[in-house]
N, C-alpha and C positions, 0 to 999 in steps of 0.2 A: 853752718849753712842757713839759707833762708827758710822760711816756713814751707814754701812749695817744694824746695829741693829736699828738705827733710822728709816730708811725706812721700815724695817720689822715691827717695832712696830706700825707705823702709818698705814701701810696697814692692819694689823690685827685689829686695832681699828676701821677701816672703814668696816671691814667684807668683804674685797675684796681678790680674789685669785691672785696668781702670774700671771696666764694666762691673767686675766682681766687687770691688771696693765701694763703688758709687751706688750699687744696687740698694734701693729703698732709702737712700740718704739724699742724693742729688743726681742731676743729670751727669752722664759721663763727660760731656763737654765742659761742665762747670768744674769737675775734678781736674780735667786737663788744664783749664785756665788757672786753677789754684796751684797746680804743680809747676806751672811755668811762670808763676808770679805775675799773672795778668789780672788776678782777682783775689782779694783778701776776704776770707770767709768771716761771717759773724761768729759770736761766741758759741751759739748753739750748734752750728754746722761744724765748727772746728772740733768741739768736744765729741760729736758723733763720729767724725772721721778718725780721731785719735783712738776712740774706743774700738772702732772696727779694726784698726791696725795694731791695737794694743800698745799704743805709744803714750808714754807719760807726758803730761803737759810740762813737766820739768825739762823735757828735751826741746820744747818749742820756745824759741826766742825770736821775736819779730824785730827787735831793735838791734842794729849791728854795732859792733865795737870797732875802734880804729886801731890799726896795727902800729906798734911802736918799734918794730924791727922786722927783719926777714926771717926771724927764728920763730916758728910756729909754737914751740913749747913755751917760750917767753911770753908770746902774745896770749896764749891760753891761760897761763898763770896770772898774768895781769888782769885778764877779763874775769877770772874767778874771784880774785880778791876784790875787784871793784864791784861786781854784781852782788857779792855777799856783804858789802859795806864794811870790809875789814881794812879800814883806812890807815891805821898805824902800820899794819903789815904791808899794805900797798906802798906806803912811802918808803919803808925799809927796802922793799923789793926794787923800787924804781931807782933808788940812790945807790944800789949795790954796783960795784965796778963792772960785773959781768953784764948787767942790764944796760948800763950807760954805754959800754963799748959796742953794744949791738945796734944802737940807734945811729943810722947812717944818713938817710935821705932827709930832705927838707920836710916832707910830709910826715915822716916818722918823728922828726924832731918836734914838729907842731903838736902831734898827738902825745908825745912824751911829756911835754910841758903842761899840756891840758890835764892829763891824768895826775901828774904830780901836784898841780894846783888844786885839783878837786880833792885829792887825799888830804892836802894841808888845810883846805877849807873846813874839813870836818874834824880837824885836830885843833882845838881852841887856841893852843899856844903858838900856832903857826900861821896866823892870818896875814902877817906881813910877807912871809915867804910865799903864801898862796897868791897874794896880790901881784907880786913880782913875776911868778911863773905863769900866771894866767895872762898877764900883759905880753909875755914872750909868745905864748900860744896865739894871741890875737894878731901879732905882727908877723909871725913866721909862716907866711903863706906864699905860694908860688904864683897866685893869680890876683888880679886887682878886684875882681868881682867877689862878693861874699861867698863863703862856703859854709856848710853846716857846722864844721869844726870851729871856724872863726866865730860863728853865732853862739855856739855853746860856750866858748871861752869868754866871750863878751858878757853873756847872761850870767855866767858863774862869777865873773869879776864884779858885776853889779851886786850880787849877793854878798860878796866879801865887803864891798864898800858900805852896804847897808848895815852889816854886822859891826863895822867900825864907826857907824854913825854919820857917814858922809852922804847925806840925803841927795844933794844936787848931782854928784857924780853917779850915784846909784841909779837915779832916775834917768839921767842921760844915757847911760850904758844900756839900761833896760829898753828904752825907746829905740835905741840903735839896733839891738838884737831883734826886736819884734818887727821893725821895718825891714830889716834884711831878709827875714824869713819869707816875706812876700816875693822876694826877687829870685829865689832858688827853687828848684823842683822839690816836691814833697818827698820826705823820707821820715820814717817813724822817730828818728832822733829829734826831729823838729818839735815833737810833743813836749820834750823836756824844756824848751824855751818858755812856754807858757807857765809851766810849773815853777821854774826858777823866777820868772817875772812876778808871780804871785808870792813866792817865798821872800823875795826882796821887799815887796810892799808889806808883808807880814813883819819882817824885821824892822821896818821903818814905822811900825805900829799904825799902819793905814789899812785897817781891816776891810773897809769898803772897796778900795782899789784891789786888794788881794782877792776878795770874793769875786769881783767882776772879772779879773784875769783868769781865775780858776774856771768860772762858768764859760768864758770864751774858749778856754783851752779844752774843756770837756766837749763843747760843741765841735771844735776843730778836730779833735781825735775821732769822735764818733762819725763825723762827716767823711773822714778818710777810712772808715771801717777798721779802726785800730783800737786795741784795748791798752796799749802800752802807756803807762803813767796815769791811767784812770784811777787805779787804787790809791796811788800817792796823792792825786788831786782831791779825792774824796776824804782822805785822811786829813789833809790840811784844812779842807772845808769844815770838818768836824772839830778840829782844834780851834778854828776861828769862832765858830758858833758856840762852842763850850766856854771860851773865854768871855764871850759877850752875854753869857747866861741864857742862851737860846737852847735849852736842853732838848726839845723835840727835834730841832734842825740838826743838832749835834748827833743825836741817836740815829736819825735817818741816814746821815752821811756816813756814820761809822758802820751801819748795817750794809750799805752799798760797798764800802771799802772792804769789809770782811768777805762779802760774797765774791768780789773780784780777786781778792788775795787768795781765797780758797780755790778759785777756778784756775787762775793763771800763775799762782805761786809768786806774785810780785811782792817783794819785801817793802814794808813801809816803816818809817821811823816812829818810835814811841815818843821821842822828845825832839824838839826843833831848836 
């Protein structure tokens, strides 16, 4: 469920009114807007509402996953493996006959190849397979206009090309993904594009461009009142600063990353 739907569901389960939950925290009208996904609360407000409702932040996920089938159990299993970065298990799950047989529609097929490509991107020996499957995900769309899933596949493919040392292709794909983001309505998965663009530049050993993209992405996320991918962005900033010998910058970025990770339980990589 979305953030608003989760809070509303918990509140109703507890038999509490909006007025009761909002008392001393925010206006009842603001809580109503949050519950109906018309307003995204900042971190401080979100924490206070979760504490009032005894909701763990582990239950709050603002970024949505894409369905690979009409089977909710399969979708949930895929989401858990992906969100916990268990990429070898994710690849095994996606290539299992039961999973493959459940992928039916064009949209599910596009999502399937995207997740398979992402899993293989993080398994060093599978970059060639990742490249092929992310290309499938880029092209398997029912619309001519860009979608967030197409943008994600494009940005992910750019990262693969960078890891393979294909600078020109990686740069072109990154520019394509960033340009397309401006053409579609905002959703929190858009935050990933800027992180992937920075990661691509990092793999191409262009720390200046990587840093610029991260700072642009952080501004983009906070402008949209989102925390999703902020911890990962600061983690990569810390890595870049550390490699450049800028210890104070690295420590500051790591501190911000740790605060966000503790607050929102967003996992970050130790190695890139």
